[in-house]
N, C-alpha and C positions, 0 to 999 in steps of 0.2 A: 504493500500500500504506500509506504513512504517513497519508494522508488518511482511509482506511478505518478504520485503528486509532484515529485521533483521534476519529472519529465514535462509536466504541464506548467508549473509555476516558474521554473527557470527557463531561460531562452534556449530553445532547442529547435531542430529542424523537423517539426511535426505539426500537423494541423491544430491539435489541441493547444499546443504552446502558443501558436500564432493567434488563435482566436482569443485566448486568455490575455495575451499582450495587447491586442486591439481593444478588448473590452476595458482593460484597466486604463489604457490611454484615453479612450472615449470618456470614461468617468472623470479622469483628471481634467480634461478640457471642459466638461460640463461643470465640474466643481469650480473651475477658474471663472467661467462665465457667471455662475450664480453668485460668486463672491463679488464680482464687479457690479452685477445688477442690484445687490443689496445696498450699495452705496447711493443709489438713486433716491432722492428725497420724495416724500409723500407717496410711498407705495401703498397700494390697497392691502387690507388685512388678508384677503384671499391670496394675493401674490406673495406676501410674507410667509404665509402658511405653506404654500407650494415650495418656495425656496427652502424652507426649513425641512420639509419632507425629503427633498432632493439631497440636502446636506446630510441628513441622518442616514439615508441610504448609501451615499458615497462613503461616509465614514465607516459604516458597518462593513462594506466590501473591503475597504482599505485595511480595516482591522483584521479581518479574516485572512487577507493576503499576507499581512505582517506576521501573523501567528503561523501560517503555513510555511513562510520562508524561514522562520526560526526552526520549525519542526524538521524541514528537509535539509537544513544547513549541516555540513560536515563538522564544522566547529561553531557551535551556537554563540559563545562569547565573541568569537572573531566577527561573526556576521552582525551581532547587535552593536558592536562598537566600530563597525566599518562605516564608510561614507554613506553607502546606500541604506544600511541599517538605521543610521541616525536620521537620515532624510525620511525614511518610511515612518519612523516614530514621531518626528516633528510634524508630519502630515496629519496625524490623528490626535496628537496630544492636546492641542488647544480645545478640541471638542469636549474631551473628558474633563479637562481642568475647569472648564466654564461652569460645571455643576457645583464646584466647591469653592468658588472664588467670588468675591464681591462683584456684582454686575458692572460696576464702574470700571473694573479692570478688563472688561471684555474687549475693549477696543485694541488694547495692546496684544491680547491673545489672538485676535482676528488676523493680525499681521502675519503671525506664524503660519497661517494657512497657505501663504504664498510658497512655502516649501514644497507644496504639492507639485509645483511647476518642475522642480528638480527631479521628481520621480520619472519624468519623461526621459531623462538622460539615460536611464537603464535600457530603454527601448530604441534608442537612436544610435546607429553605428557611427555617424559622424561625431556625435557628442562623446561616444566612447573613445574615439581617437583623441579628442580634445582632453578628456580625463587622463588618458595614458600619457599624453604629452606633458600635462601639468605635473604628473607624478615624476616623470623622468627628468624634468627640468626644475624640480622644486628647490634644489640647493641654489641654483643660479637665481631663481626668482626671489628667494628669501634674502640672498646677498644683495640683490638689486633694491629690494624694499628697505633693507637696513641702510644702505648707502643713501637712498632717497630721503629717509628720515633725517639722516645726518645733514644732508644738503639743505633740507627745509629749515632745520634749526639754525645752521650757520647763515643762511640767507636772512632769516628773521633777525638774528643778532646784527648782521651787517647793515641792513636797512634801518634798524633802530638807531644805530649810532650816526647814520647819515641824516636821518629825517626827524629825529625826536625833537630837537629844538625848533625846527621849522614848522612841523605839524604835530604838536603834542596831542591834539585831539584824535589823530589817526594812529600815531605811533607812540602811545603813552608808555608802553612796556613791550618787552619781547613777546609776551603772549598775544598782545594786539597785533604785533608785526607778523605773527605766524599766518594770519589770514592772507596778508599780501604775499608772503612767501609761497603759500600753497597755490594761489591763483596765478602767480607769475611763473613758477616752475612748471606748472601744468599747461602753460601758455593759454590759459582761459582769458585772463585779463578783463575782468568785468568793468574796470575803469572807475570803481567807487573809491579806491585808495590807490594813489600813484605818487611817485617822488616828484619834488619840485626843485630840489637842490641839484647842483652840477654833479657833485659826488654821488648822490642818490641815483641820478639818471645814468651815469657811467656804470655804476654797480648793477643797475637793473639790466643794462645792455648785456653784460656778461652772464647774469642769471638767466636771461631769456635764451642765450645760446646754449647754456647747460640744460635748460628746460626742453629744448628741441631734442637733445640727446636722450633725455629721460623718457620722452614720449616714444622715441624710436627703438630704444634698447629692448623693452619687454616684447615688442612686436617681433623683433628679430629672434629673440630667445624662443618664444612660443612657436613661431613659424618653423624654426629649425627642429624643434621637438616634435611638431606635427608631422613634418616630412619623415623624420626618423621613425615615428610611430606607424605611419602608413607603410613604410618599407619593411618594418618588422612584421606587420600583419600579413603582408604579401609573402614574406619568407615563410611564415608559419603555415 
């Protein structure tokens, strides 16, 4: 029985597995649509009831799926604490938590329902390649994020010393300067905070050049990892 369920629940080359995957994907999309519809103001009581029924049905199916995946897993703790195991749990957890928590906290819990979107990753081959690429390049990505955080901090410190006296309302502290550093290094440049001193403008020029590299580097890392993942899959 366990082996038969495993052949259906996990992705395999058989009709039962495909139908199960399509069914779960359809429920995920329906759940996402109902989540969006619930935000429409002035819904009728009948519509709210229908949306609630759909939500309960989806959660029940997702709960059964989660239990079955634990049942058929070769290593149950490994699955529970894996990426997909955590996503499957977060997809159903807000529904059950809402019964024991103050209703005023439900808005925060509703946000967690968005994790159901990530359940689609399991059924998408292209997303599987992306997941494998992220795993293979995780050390490079963590190093990049660490360097980026350092650059953001040093940028905030630099612009603070250049602009603090000229614009104390915008650069009153290094913490206030962090906003400018983030939007400049990411080349967003909202224009709400900008330097007016010569030193600040020259400093911003170099920070913008560094920011262009910061935007390009992760793209190159992930692209290279994706190519490697596809090649490995073809070899397998």
